[in-house]
All heavy atoms as TSV, in Angstrom:
chain	resi	resn	atom	element	x	y	z
A	1	MET	N	N	-39.850	230.758	239.250
A	1	MET	CA	C	-40.756	229.639	239.489
A	1	MET	C	C	-40.228	228.423	238.755
A	1	MET	O	O	-40.082	228.456	237.553
A	1	MET	CB	C	-42.139	229.962	238.935
A	1	MET	CG	C	-42.935	230.892	239.760
A	1	MET	SD	S	-44.571	231.010	239.103
A	1	MET	CE	C	-44.620	232.727	238.692
A	2	GLY	N	N	-39.985	227.372	239.440
A	2	GLY	CA	C	-39.539	226.159	238.798
A	2	GLY	C	C	-40.678	225.167	238.689
A	2	GLY	O	O	-41.147	224.657	239.684
A	3	PHE	N	N	-41.135	224.895	237.484
A	3	PHE	CA	C	-42.258	223.984	237.324
A	3	PHE	C	C	-41.783	222.585	236.960
A	3	PHE	O	O	-41.941	221.657	237.706
A	3	PHE	CB	C	-43.215	224.504	236.254
A	3	PHE	CG	C	-43.851	225.794	236.633
A	3	PHE	CD1	C	-43.604	226.929	235.898
A	3	PHE	CD2	C	-44.670	225.873	237.731
A	3	PHE	CE1	C	-44.185	228.123	236.248
A	3	PHE	CE2	C	-45.251	227.062	238.086
A	3	PHE	CZ	C	-45.004	228.195	237.343
A	4	ASN	N	N	-41.235	222.448	235.801
A	4	ASN	CA	C	-40.763	221.147	235.341
A	4	ASN	C	C	-39.877	221.345	234.127
A	4	ASN	O	O	-39.538	222.461	233.777
A	4	ASN	CB	C	-41.950	220.227	235.029
A	4	ASN	CG	C	-42.894	220.834	234.003
A	4	ASN	OD1	O	-42.476	221.623	233.174
A	4	ASN	ND2	N	-44.147	220.474	234.056
A	5	SER	N	N	-39.520	220.273	233.468
A	5	SER	CA	C	-38.619	220.383	232.328
A	5	SER	C	C	-39.247	221.120	231.155
A	5	SER	O	O	-38.538	221.584	230.268
A	5	SER	CB	C	-38.158	218.996	231.892
A	5	SER	OG	O	-39.274	218.234	231.487
A	6	ASN	N	N	-40.587	221.246	231.102
A	6	ASN	CA	C	-41.222	221.993	230.030
A	6	ASN	C	C	-40.823	223.460	230.061
A	6	ASN	O	O	-40.895	224.139	229.048
A	6	ASN	CB	C	-42.747	221.886	230.113
A	6	ASN	CG	C	-43.256	220.564	229.629
A	6	ASN	OD1	O	-42.539	219.797	229.013
A	6	ASN	ND2	N	-44.496	220.285	229.900
A	7	CYS	N	N	-40.431	223.962	231.202
A	7	CYS	CA	C	-40.041	225.371	231.317
A	7	CYS	C	C	-38.898	225.707	230.370
A	7	CYS	O	O	-38.822	226.823	229.869
A	7	CYS	CB	C	-39.631	225.704	232.740
A	7	CYS	SG	S	-40.993	225.679	233.903
A	8	ASP	N	N	-38.016	224.767	230.114
A	8	ASP	CA	C	-36.863	225.026	229.251
A	8	ASP	C	C	-37.263	225.414	227.840
A	8	ASP	O	O	-36.513	226.093	227.153
A	8	ASP	CB	C	-35.948	223.809	229.197
A	8	ASP	CG	C	-35.299	223.518	230.525
A	8	ASP	OD1	O	-35.219	224.440	231.369
A	8	ASP	OD2	O	-34.873	222.367	230.733
A	9	CYS	N	N	-38.429	224.987	227.386
A	9	CYS	CA	C	-38.861	225.299	226.017
A	9	CYS	C	C	-40.184	226.060	226.006
A	9	CYS	O	O	-40.933	226.005	225.040
A	9	CYS	CB	C	-38.949	224.036	225.178
A	9	CYS	SG	S	-40.081	222.808	225.828
A	10	CYS	N	N	-40.465	226.796	227.064
A	10	CYS	CA	C	-41.719	227.543	227.181
A	10	CYS	C	C	-41.542	228.972	226.681
A	10	CYS	O	O	-40.514	229.605	226.918
A	10	CYS	CB	C	-42.185	227.568	228.635
A	10	CYS	SG	S	-43.752	228.435	228.873
A	11	ALA	N	N	-42.552	229.488	226.017
A	11	ALA	CA	C	-42.518	230.852	225.500
A	11	ALA	C	C	-42.500	231.889	226.621
A	11	ALA	O	O	-42.093	233.027	226.411
A	11	ALA	CB	C	-43.717	231.097	224.598
A	12	TYR	N	N	-42.929	231.522	227.815
A	12	TYR	CA	C	-42.968	232.446	228.943
A	12	TYR	C	C	-41.646	232.541	229.701
A	12	TYR	O	O	-41.488	233.385	230.567
A	12	TYR	CB	C	-44.069	232.062	229.928
A	12	TYR	CG	C	-45.449	232.239	229.381
A	12	TYR	CD1	C	-46.274	231.154	229.175
A	12	TYR	CD2	C	-45.944	233.498	229.069
A	12	TYR	CE1	C	-47.553	231.317	228.678
A	12	TYR	CE2	C	-47.221	233.673	228.575
A	12	TYR	CZ	C	-48.020	232.576	228.383
A	12	TYR	OH	O	-49.284	232.737	227.880
A	13	LEU	N	N	-40.701	231.676	229.403
A	13	LEU	CA	C	-39.413	231.696	230.087
A	13	LEU	C	C	-38.551	232.817	229.515
A	13	LEU	O	O	-38.311	232.881	228.315
A	13	LEU	CB	C	-38.697	230.356	229.924
A	13	LEU	CG	C	-37.447	230.178	230.762
A	13	LEU	CD1	C	-37.802	230.149	232.248
A	13	LEU	CD2	C	-36.735	228.899	230.374
A	14	THR	N	N	-38.105	233.713	230.370
A	14	THR	CA	C	-37.352	234.891	229.954
A	14	THR	C	C	-36.073	235.009	230.768
A	14	THR	O	O	-36.073	234.754	231.961
A	14	THR	CB	C	-38.199	236.163	230.165
A	14	THR	OG1	O	-39.426	236.016	229.460
A	14	THR	CG2	C	-37.477	237.386	229.670
A	15	PHE	N	N	-35.011	235.397	230.104
A	15	PHE	CA	C	-33.727	235.585	230.774
A	15	PHE	C	C	-33.567	237.048	231.141
A	15	PHE	O	O	-33.705	237.940	230.306
A	15	PHE	CB	C	-32.580	235.135	229.868
A	15	PHE	CG	C	-31.237	235.217	230.523
A	15	PHE	CD1	C	-30.881	234.301	231.492
A	15	PHE	CD2	C	-30.335	236.206	230.184
A	15	PHE	CE1	C	-29.640	234.360	232.110
A	15	PHE	CE2	C	-29.097	236.284	230.786
A	15	PHE	CZ	C	-28.747	235.354	231.750
A	16	ASP	N	N	-33.259	237.311	232.390
A	16	ASP	CA	C	-33.014	238.663	232.871
A	16	ASP	C	C	-31.509	238.866	232.930
A	16	ASP	O	O	-30.816	238.235	233.731
A	16	ASP	CB	C	-33.636	238.855	234.249
A	16	ASP	CG	C	-33.422	240.251	234.808
A	16	ASP	OD1	O	-33.090	241.172	234.023
A	16	ASP	OD2	O	-33.586	240.430	236.022
A	17	GLU	N	N	-31.002	239.733	232.065
A	17	GLU	CA	C	-29.554	239.949	231.986
A	17	GLU	C	C	-28.994	240.590	233.246
A	17	GLU	O	O	-27.851	240.350	233.613
A	17	GLU	CB	C	-29.222	240.799	230.765
A	17	GLU	CG	C	-29.469	240.067	229.473
A	17	GLU	CD	C	-29.095	240.884	228.249
A	17	GLU	OE1	O	-28.359	241.880	228.389
A	17	GLU	OE2	O	-29.536	240.507	227.162
A	18	GLU	N	N	-29.779	241.398	233.916
A	18	GLU	CA	C	-29.297	242.067	235.122
A	18	GLU	C	C	-29.051	241.077	236.262
A	18	GLU	O	O	-28.027	241.111	236.926
A	18	GLU	CB	C	-30.299	243.126	235.560
A	18	GLU	CG	C	-29.774	244.032	236.646
A	18	GLU	CD	C	-30.720	245.185	236.914
A	18	GLU	OE1	O	-31.048	245.907	235.958
A	18	GLU	OE2	O	-31.117	245.343	238.082
A	19	SER	N	N	-30.015	240.189	236.490
A	19	SER	CA	C	-29.859	239.207	237.569
A	19	SER	C	C	-29.204	237.917	237.078
A	19	SER	O	O	-28.860	237.050	237.880
A	19	SER	CB	C	-31.212	238.876	238.193
A	19	SER	OG	O	-32.030	238.197	237.255
A	20	GLU	N	N	-29.072	237.791	235.746
A	20	GLU	CA	C	-28.514	236.597	235.115
A	20	GLU	C	C	-29.262	235.334	235.511
A	20	GLU	O	O	-28.672	234.286	235.755
A	20	GLU	CB	C	-27.021	236.477	235.413
A	20	GLU	CG	C	-26.206	237.609	234.841
A	20	GLU	CD	C	-24.721	237.449	235.071
A	20	GLU	OE1	O	-24.296	236.525	235.789
A	20	GLU	OE2	O	-23.977	238.270	234.513
A	21	GLU	N	N	-30.593	235.435	235.557
A	21	GLU	CA	C	-31.447	234.297	235.887
A	21	GLU	C	C	-32.638	234.256	234.941
A	21	GLU	O	O	-33.040	235.273	234.380
A	21	GLU	CB	C	-31.952	234.406	237.320
A	21	GLU	CG	C	-30.874	234.268	238.361
A	21	GLU	CD	C	-31.428	234.342	239.773
A	21	GLU	OE1	O	-32.643	234.558	239.937
A	21	GLU	OE2	O	-30.633	234.180	240.706
A	22	TYR	N	N	-33.201	233.064	234.804
A	22	TYR	CA	C	-34.429	232.904	234.039
A	22	TYR	C	C	-35.621	233.068	234.973
A	22	TYR	O	O	-35.548	232.727	236.148
A	22	TYR	CB	C	-34.485	231.511	233.403
A	22	TYR	CG	C	-33.559	231.365	232.223
A	22	TYR	CD1	C	-32.278	230.864	232.382
A	22	TYR	CD2	C	-33.980	231.736	230.952
A	22	TYR	CE1	C	-31.419	230.740	231.296
A	22	TYR	CE2	C	-33.132	231.608	229.864
A	22	TYR	CZ	C	-31.866	231.106	230.037
A	22	TYR	OH	O	-31.031	230.989	228.963
A	23	TYR	N	N	-36.702	233.592	234.439
A	23	TYR	CA	C	-37.927	233.682	235.220
A	23	TYR	C	C	-39.128	233.474	234.303
A	23	TYR	O	O	-39.042	233.596	233.094
A	23	TYR	CB	C	-38.022	235.003	235.982
A	23	TYR	CG	C	-38.159	236.225	235.105
A	23	TYR	CD1	C	-39.408	236.755	234.813
A	23	TYR	CD2	C	-37.037	236.852	234.575
A	23	TYR	CE1	C	-39.531	237.869	234.007
A	23	TYR	CE2	C	-37.157	237.967	233.782
A	23	TYR	CZ	C	-38.409	238.465	233.498
A	23	TYR	OH	O	-38.531	239.561	232.694
A	24	CYS	N	N	-40.247	233.158	234.909
A	24	CYS	CA	C	-41.478	232.861	234.184
A	24	CYS	C	C	-42.320	234.131	234.071
A	24	CYS	O	O	-42.602	234.786	235.066
A	24	CYS	CB	C	-42.249	231.778	234.922
A	24	CYS	SG	S	-43.809	231.358	234.117
A	25	GLU	N	N	-42.737	234.457	232.848
A	25	GLU	CA	C	-43.574	235.627	232.623
A	25	GLU	C	C	-45.055	235.273	232.479
A	25	GLU	O	O	-45.845	236.112	232.073
A	25	GLU	CB	C	-43.130	236.372	231.360
A	25	GLU	CG	C	-41.894	237.182	231.532
A	25	GLU	CD	C	-41.635	238.080	230.334
A	25	GLU	OE1	O	-41.991	237.706	229.205
A	25	GLU	OE2	O	-41.072	239.164	230.541
A	26	ALA	N	N	-45.427	234.040	232.797
A	26	ALA	CA	C	-46.839	233.655	232.714
A	26	ALA	C	C	-47.638	234.526	233.674
A	26	ALA	O	O	-47.149	234.932	234.726
A	26	ALA	CB	C	-47.013	232.184	233.065
A	27	ASN	N	N	-48.855	234.811	233.313
A	27	ASN	CA	C	-49.687	235.719	234.086
A	27	ASN	C	C	-50.380	234.969	235.234
A	27	ASN	O	O	-51.568	234.688	235.189
A	27	ASN	CB	C	-50.714	236.384	233.174
A	27	ASN	CG	C	-51.436	237.519	233.853
A	27	ASN	OD1	O	-51.015	237.983	234.899
A	27	ASN	ND2	N	-52.514	237.958	233.258
A	28	PHE	N	N	-49.613	234.639	236.268
A	28	PHE	CA	C	-50.150	234.008	237.468
A	28	PHE	C	C	-50.646	235.101	238.405
A	28	PHE	O	O	-49.900	236.015	238.727
A	28	PHE	CB	C	-49.047	233.272	238.239
A	28	PHE	CG	C	-48.811	231.864	237.809
A	28	PHE	CD1	C	-47.841	231.563	236.889
A	28	PHE	CD2	C	-49.548	230.838	238.368
A	28	PHE	CE1	C	-47.603	230.269	236.517
A	28	PHE	CE2	C	-49.312	229.536	238.010
A	28	PHE	CZ	C	-48.342	229.247	237.070
A	29	ASP	N	N	-51.893	235.005	238.852
A	29	ASP	CA	C	-52.270	235.907	239.933
A	29	ASP	C	C	-51.967	235.188	241.248
A	29	ASP	O	O	-51.572	234.029	241.261
A	29	ASP	CB	C	-53.718	236.388	239.830
A	29	ASP	CG	C	-54.748	235.289	240.046
A	29	ASP	OD1	O	-54.387	234.201	240.532
A	29	ASP	OD2	O	-55.921	235.546	239.744
A	30	GLU	N	N	-52.119	235.853	242.335
A	30	GLU	CA	C	-51.726	235.296	243.631
A	30	GLU	C	C	-52.497	234.018	243.967
A	30	GLU	O	O	-51.939	233.048	244.467
A	30	GLU	CB	C	-51.959	236.348	244.716
A	30	GLU	CG	C	-51.340	236.006	246.040
A	30	GLU	CD	C	-51.443	237.152	247.029
A	30	GLU	OE1	O	-51.295	238.313	246.615
A	30	GLU	OE2	O	-51.662	236.865	248.211
A	31	ASP	N	N	-53.793	233.995	243.657
A	31	ASP	CA	C	-54.613	232.807	243.933
A	31	ASP	C	C	-54.206	231.625	243.068
A	31	ASP	O	O	-54.126	230.489	243.545
A	31	ASP	CB	C	-56.099	233.108	243.721
A	31	ASP	CG	C	-56.632	234.117	244.713
A	31	ASP	OD1	O	-56.094	234.188	245.841
A	31	ASP	OD2	O	-57.586	234.833	244.366
A	32	ASP	N	N	-53.951	231.871	241.774
A	32	ASP	CA	C	-53.516	230.796	240.876
A	32	ASP	C	C	-52.203	230.194	241.349
A	32	ASP	O	O	-52.022	228.981	241.356
A	32	ASP	CB	C	-53.329	231.316	239.449
A	32	ASP	CG	C	-54.628	231.628	238.750
A	32	ASP	OD1	O	-55.675	231.093	239.172
A	32	ASP	OD2	O	-54.588	232.402	237.779
A	33	TYR	N	N	-51.277	231.057	241.739
A	33	TYR	CA	C	-49.974	230.572	242.186
A	33	TYR	C	C	-50.102	229.754	243.472
A	33	TYR	O	O	-49.480	228.701	243.609
A	33	TYR	CB	C	-49.007	231.738	242.379
A	33	TYR	CG	C	-47.623	231.280	242.743
A	33	TYR	CD1	C	-46.840	230.603	241.815
A	33	TYR	CD2	C	-47.095	231.505	244.010
A	33	TYR	CE1	C	-45.568	230.173	242.140
A	33	TYR	CE2	C	-45.827	231.070	244.340
A	33	TYR	CZ	C	-45.071	230.409	243.395
A	33	TYR	OH	O	-43.817	229.960	243.722
A	34	ALA	N	N	-50.930	230.206	244.391
A	34	ALA	CA	C	-51.139	229.465	245.645
A	34	ALA	C	C	-51.748	228.089	245.369
A	34	ALA	O	O	-51.310	227.088	245.947
A	34	ALA	CB	C	-52.040	230.253	246.583
A	35	ARG	N	N	-52.739	228.040	244.466
A	35	ARG	CA	C	-53.343	226.746	244.099
A	35	ARG	C	C	-52.316	225.842	243.448
A	35	ARG	O	O	-52.253	224.647	243.716
A	35	ARG	CB	C	-54.526	226.953	243.154
A	35	ARG	CG	C	-55.841	227.152	243.851
A	35	ARG	CD	C	-57.000	227.061	242.874
A	35	ARG	NE	N	-56.950	228.109	241.857
A	35	ARG	CZ	C	-57.452	229.330	242.014
A	35	ARG	NH1	N	-58.052	229.659	243.132
A	35	ARG	NH2	N	-57.368	230.213	241.048
A	36	TYR	N	N	-51.515	226.412	242.568
A	36	TYR	CA	C	-50.498	225.622	241.888
A	36	TYR	C	C	-49.510	225.030	242.880
A	36	TYR	O	O	-49.182	223.852	242.825
A	36	TYR	CB	C	-49.751	226.473	240.853
A	36	TYR	CG	C	-48.699	225.679	240.143
A	36	TYR	CD1	C	-49.036	224.849	239.089
A	36	TYR	CD2	C	-47.379	225.712	240.559
A	36	TYR	CE1	C	-48.085	224.086	238.454
A	36	TYR	CE2	C	-46.416	224.957	239.931
A	36	TYR	CZ	C	-46.778	224.148	238.882
A	36	TYR	OH	O	-45.825	223.376	238.271
A	37	MET	N	N	-49.029	225.841	243.814
A	37	MET	CA	C	-48.053	225.369	244.786
A	37	MET	C	C	-48.653	224.345	245.745
A	37	MET	O	O	-47.973	223.443	246.203
A	37	MET	CB	C	-47.467	226.541	245.572
A	37	MET	CG	C	-46.626	227.477	244.720
A	37	MET	SD	S	-45.331	226.643	243.792
A	37	MET	CE	C	-44.213	226.194	245.098
A	38	GLN	N	N	-49.941	224.454	246.026
A	38	GLN	CA	C	-50.601	223.520	246.929
A	38	GLN	C	C	-50.837	222.167	246.258
A	38	GLN	O	O	-50.622	221.127	246.858
A	38	GLN	CB	C	-51.933	224.102	247.391
A	38	GLN	CG	C	-52.630	223.263	248.422
A	38	GLN	CD	C	-53.911	223.944	248.907
A	38	GLN	OE1	O	-54.513	224.739	248.189
A	38	GLN	NE2	N	-54.316	223.634	250.113
A	39	ASN	N	N	-51.237	222.178	244.992
A	39	ASN	CA	C	-51.580	220.945	244.280
A	39	ASN	C	C	-50.385	220.259	243.641
A	39	ASN	O	O	-50.422	219.069	243.385
A	39	ASN	CB	C	-52.631	221.220	243.202
A	39	ASN	CG	C	-53.931	221.691	243.793
A	39	ASN	OD1	O	-54.256	221.387	244.931
A	39	ASN	ND2	N	-54.673	222.465	243.026
A	40	LYS	N	N	-49.333	221.008	243.327
A	40	LYS	CA	C	-48.127	220.474	242.686
A	40	LYS	C	C	-48.458	219.573	241.490
A	40	LYS	O	O	-48.104	218.404	241.463
A	40	LYS	CB	C	-47.279	219.689	243.684
A	40	LYS	CG	C	-46.888	220.453	244.905
A	40	LYS	CD	C	-45.562	221.064	244.741
A	40	LYS	CE	C	-45.170	221.662	246.080
A	40	LYS	NZ	N	-44.307	222.732	246.040
A	41	PRO	N	N	-49.134	220.113	240.462
A	41	PRO	CA	C	-49.458	219.281	239.291
A	41	PRO	C	C	-48.194	218.871	238.538
A	41	PRO	O	O	-47.135	219.475	238.701
A	41	PRO	CB	C	-50.323	220.207	238.429
A	41	PRO	CG	C	-49.937	221.571	238.830
A	41	PRO	CD	C	-49.548	221.492	240.284
A	42	SER	N	N	-48.327	217.872	237.692
A	42	SER	CA	C	-47.167	217.367	236.969
A	42	SER	C	C	-46.791	218.244	235.777
A	42	SER	O	O	-45.742	218.066	235.189
A	42	SER	CB	C	-47.437	215.950	236.487
A	42	SER	OG	O	-48.551	215.953	235.607
A	43	HIS	N	N	-47.658	219.168	235.408
A	43	HIS	CA	C	-47.340	220.078	234.312
A	43	HIS	C	C	-47.862	221.480	234.619
A	43	HIS	O	O	-48.785	221.653	235.394
A	43	HIS	CB	C	-47.935	219.576	233.000
A	43	HIS	CG	C	-49.429	219.626	232.992
A	43	HIS	ND1	N	-50.220	218.692	233.637
A	43	HIS	CD2	C	-50.286	220.512	232.443
A	43	HIS	CE1	C	-51.493	219.014	233.472
A	43	HIS	NE2	N	-51.560	220.107	232.752
A	44	CYS	N	N	-47.264	222.448	234.005
A	44	CYS	CA	C	-47.661	223.842	234.203
A	44	CYS	C	C	-48.903	224.141	233.360
A	44	CYS	O	O	-48.906	223.889	232.151
A	44	CYS	CB	C	-46.523	224.766	233.792
A	44	CYS	SG	S	-46.964	226.516	233.852
A	45	PRO	N	N	-49.953	224.697	233.959
A	45	PRO	CA	C	-51.165	224.996	233.192
A	45	PRO	C	C	-50.967	226.147	232.210
A	45	PRO	O	O	-51.786	226.355	231.330
A	45	PRO	CB	C	-52.186	225.367	234.272
A	45	PRO	CG	C	-51.374	225.808	235.432
A	45	PRO	CD	C	-50.094	225.026	235.367
A	46	TYR	N	N	-49.878	226.876	232.329
A	46	TYR	CA	C	-49.618	228.014	231.453
A	46	TYR	C	C	-48.555	227.722	230.402
A	46	TYR	O	O	-48.175	228.609	229.658
A	46	TYR	CB	C	-49.186	229.229	232.279
A	46	TYR	CG	C	-50.282	229.703	233.183
A	46	TYR	CD1	C	-50.340	229.295	234.509
A	46	TYR	CD2	C	-51.280	230.529	232.713
A	46	TYR	CE1	C	-51.361	229.717	235.345
A	46	TYR	CE2	C	-52.314	230.957	233.531
A	46	TYR	CZ	C	-52.333	230.543	234.837
A	46	TYR	OH	O	-53.351	230.949	235.652
A	47	PHE	N	N	-48.095	226.474	230.342
A	47	PHE	CA	C	-47.044	226.119	229.387
A	47	PHE	C	C	-47.486	226.434	227.971
A	47	PHE	O	O	-48.586	226.110	227.548
A	47	PHE	CB	C	-46.706	224.631	229.492
A	47	PHE	CG	C	-45.752	224.172	228.424
A	47	PHE	CD1	C	-44.416	224.511	228.498
A	47	PHE	CD2	C	-46.192	223.438	227.350
A	47	PHE	CE1	C	-43.524	224.115	227.514
A	47	PHE	CE2	C	-45.316	223.032	226.369
A	47	PHE	CZ	C	-43.983	223.367	226.452
A	48	GLN	N	N	-46.623	227.113	227.236
A	48	GLN	CA	C	-46.854	227.420	225.831
A	48	GLN	C	C	-45.552	227.149	225.101
A	48	GLN	O	O	-44.545	227.797	225.393
A	48	GLN	CB	C	-47.271	228.879	225.671
A	48	GLN	CG	C	-47.601	229.248	224.251
A	48	GLN	CD	C	-48.045	230.696	224.147
A	48	GLN	OE1	O	-47.739	231.518	224.997
A	48	GLN	NE2	N	-48.743	231.010	223.099
A	49	PRO	N	N	-45.571	226.189	224.170
A	49	PRO	CA	C	-44.318	225.879	223.471
A	49	PRO	C	C	-43.755	227.114	222.773
A	49	PRO	O	O	-44.492	227.941	222.250
A	49	PRO	CB	C	-44.721	224.833	222.430
A	49	PRO	CG	C	-46.062	224.356	222.843
A	49	PRO	CD	C	-46.688	225.418	223.685
A	50	ASP	N	N	-42.453	227.234	222.805
A	50	ASP	CA	C	-41.778	228.335	222.126
A	50	ASP	C	C	-41.634	227.950	220.664
A	50	ASP	O	O	-40.620	227.417	220.245
A	50	ASP	CB	C	-40.418	228.593	222.760
A	50	ASP	CG	C	-39.733	229.808	222.176
A	50	ASP	OD1	O	-40.420	230.652	221.563
A	50	ASP	OD2	O	-38.515	229.923	222.347
A	51	ASP	N	N	-42.668	228.224	219.889
A	51	ASP	CA	C	-42.734	227.797	218.495
A	51	ASP	C	C	-42.285	228.943	217.589
A	51	ASP	O	O	-43.068	229.815	217.236
A	51	ASP	CB	C	-44.154	227.371	218.154
A	51	ASP	CG	C	-44.270	226.743	216.787
A	51	ASP	OD1	O	-43.252	226.649	216.075
A	51	ASP	OD2	O	-45.382	226.345	216.431
A	52	GLU	N	N	-41.016	228.928	217.213
A	52	GLU	CA	C	-40.484	230.025	216.409
A	52	GLU	C	C	-41.026	230.046	214.991
A	52	GLU	O	O	-40.890	231.040	214.287
A	52	GLU	CB	C	-38.965	229.972	216.399
A	52	GLU	CG	C	-38.417	228.669	215.867
A	52	GLU	CD	C	-36.947	228.500	216.178
A	52	GLU	OE1	O	-36.543	228.750	217.314
A	52	GLU	OE2	O	-36.214	228.132	215.262
A	53	TYR	N	N	-41.679	228.975	214.544
A	53	TYR	CA	C	-42.246	228.935	213.198
A	53	TYR	C	C	-43.719	229.312	213.170
A	53	TYR	O	O	-44.333	229.331	212.119
A	53	TYR	CB	C	-42.056	227.548	212.587
A	53	TYR	CG	C	-40.595	227.197	212.410
A	53	TYR	CD1	C	-39.979	226.283	213.244
A	53	TYR	CD2	C	-39.833	227.808	211.420
A	53	TYR	CE1	C	-38.628	225.989	213.101
A	53	TYR	CE2	C	-38.490	227.511	211.270
A	53	TYR	CZ	C	-37.905	226.599	212.108
A	53	TYR	OH	O	-36.578	226.313	211.962
A	54	LYS	N	N	-44.285	229.648	214.300
A	54	LYS	CA	C	-45.706	229.973	214.405
A	54	LYS	C	C	-46.080	231.153	213.493
A	54	LYS	O	O	-47.082	231.114	212.795
A	54	LYS	CB	C	-46.037	230.311	215.862
A	54	LYS	CG	C	-47.478	230.456	216.143
A	54	LYS	CD	C	-47.654	230.678	217.642
A	54	LYS	CE	C	-49.089	230.598	218.053
A	54	LYS	NZ	N	-49.236	230.702	219.497
A	55	ILE	N	N	-45.273	232.194	213.480
A	55	ILE	CA	C	-45.553	233.376	212.663
A	55	ILE	C	C	-45.497	233.018	211.163
A	55	ILE	O	O	-46.327	233.464	210.390
A	55	ILE	CB	C	-44.554	234.506	212.974
A	55	ILE	CG1	C	-44.752	234.963	214.416
A	55	ILE	CG2	C	-44.688	235.662	212.021
A	55	ILE	CD1	C	-43.696	235.923	214.910
A	56	VAL	N	N	-44.552	232.208	210.779
A	56	VAL	CA	C	-44.409	231.828	209.374
A	56	VAL	C	C	-45.638	231.067	208.901
A	56	VAL	O	O	-46.150	231.322	207.815
A	56	VAL	CB	C	-43.140	230.980	209.173
A	56	VAL	CG1	C	-43.039	230.471	207.740
A	56	VAL	CG2	C	-41.911	231.766	209.540
A	57	ARG	N	N	-46.163	230.165	209.730
A	57	ARG	CA	C	-47.347	229.400	209.340
A	57	ARG	C	C	-48.556	230.312	209.187
A	57	ARG	O	O	-49.388	230.098	208.324
A	57	ARG	CB	C	-47.639	228.312	210.371
A	57	ARG	CG	C	-46.717	227.118	210.236
A	57	ARG	CD	C	-47.246	225.928	211.000
A	57	ARG	NE	N	-47.370	226.184	212.414
A	57	ARG	CZ	C	-46.426	225.967	213.317
A	57	ARG	NH1	N	-45.264	225.485	212.947
A	57	ARG	NH2	N	-46.638	226.222	214.588
A	58	LYS	N	N	-48.664	231.349	209.998
A	58	LYS	CA	C	-49.791	232.271	209.899
A	58	LYS	C	C	-49.730	233.106	208.637
A	58	LYS	O	O	-50.740	233.557	208.124
A	58	LYS	CB	C	-49.836	233.194	211.127
A	58	LYS	CG	C	-50.339	232.515	212.356
A	58	LYS	CD	C	-50.492	233.506	213.470
A	58	LYS	CE	C	-51.060	232.820	214.685
A	58	LYS	NZ	N	-51.292	233.749	215.768
A	59	GLN	N	N	-48.538	233.328	208.104
A	59	GLN	CA	C	-48.394	234.141	206.896
A	59	GLN	C	C	-48.837	233.404	205.648
A	59	GLN	O	O	-49.151	234.014	204.639
A	59	GLN	CB	C	-46.948	234.590	206.732
A	59	GLN	CG	C	-46.535	235.585	207.798
A	59	GLN	CD	C	-45.050	235.936	207.681
A	59	GLN	OE1	O	-44.302	235.320	206.927
A	59	GLN	NE2	N	-44.633	236.915	208.463
A	60	ASN	N	N	-48.867	232.088	205.690
A	60	ASN	CA	C	-49.256	231.289	204.512
A	60	ASN	C	C	-50.735	231.281	204.309
A	60	ASN	O	O	-51.556	231.407	205.031
A	60	ASN	CB	C	-48.750	229.864	204.645
A	60	ASN	CG	C	-47.238	229.812	204.533
A	60	ASN	OD1	O	-46.647	230.680	203.914
A	60	ASN	ND2	N	-46.645	228.836	205.151
């Protein structure tokens, strides 16, 4: 699924070594995906920044 440039830094973006492609692991059901493709919003509603320091902040 190609949404926008936010995908490059999204926590849901995963690389599949077998197919050598990136894919989105966001939990889209069929209805959500159809609505998304129909409306073409400017941002992904499931975008989550890939914050590698998130765990460290929770430990403090």
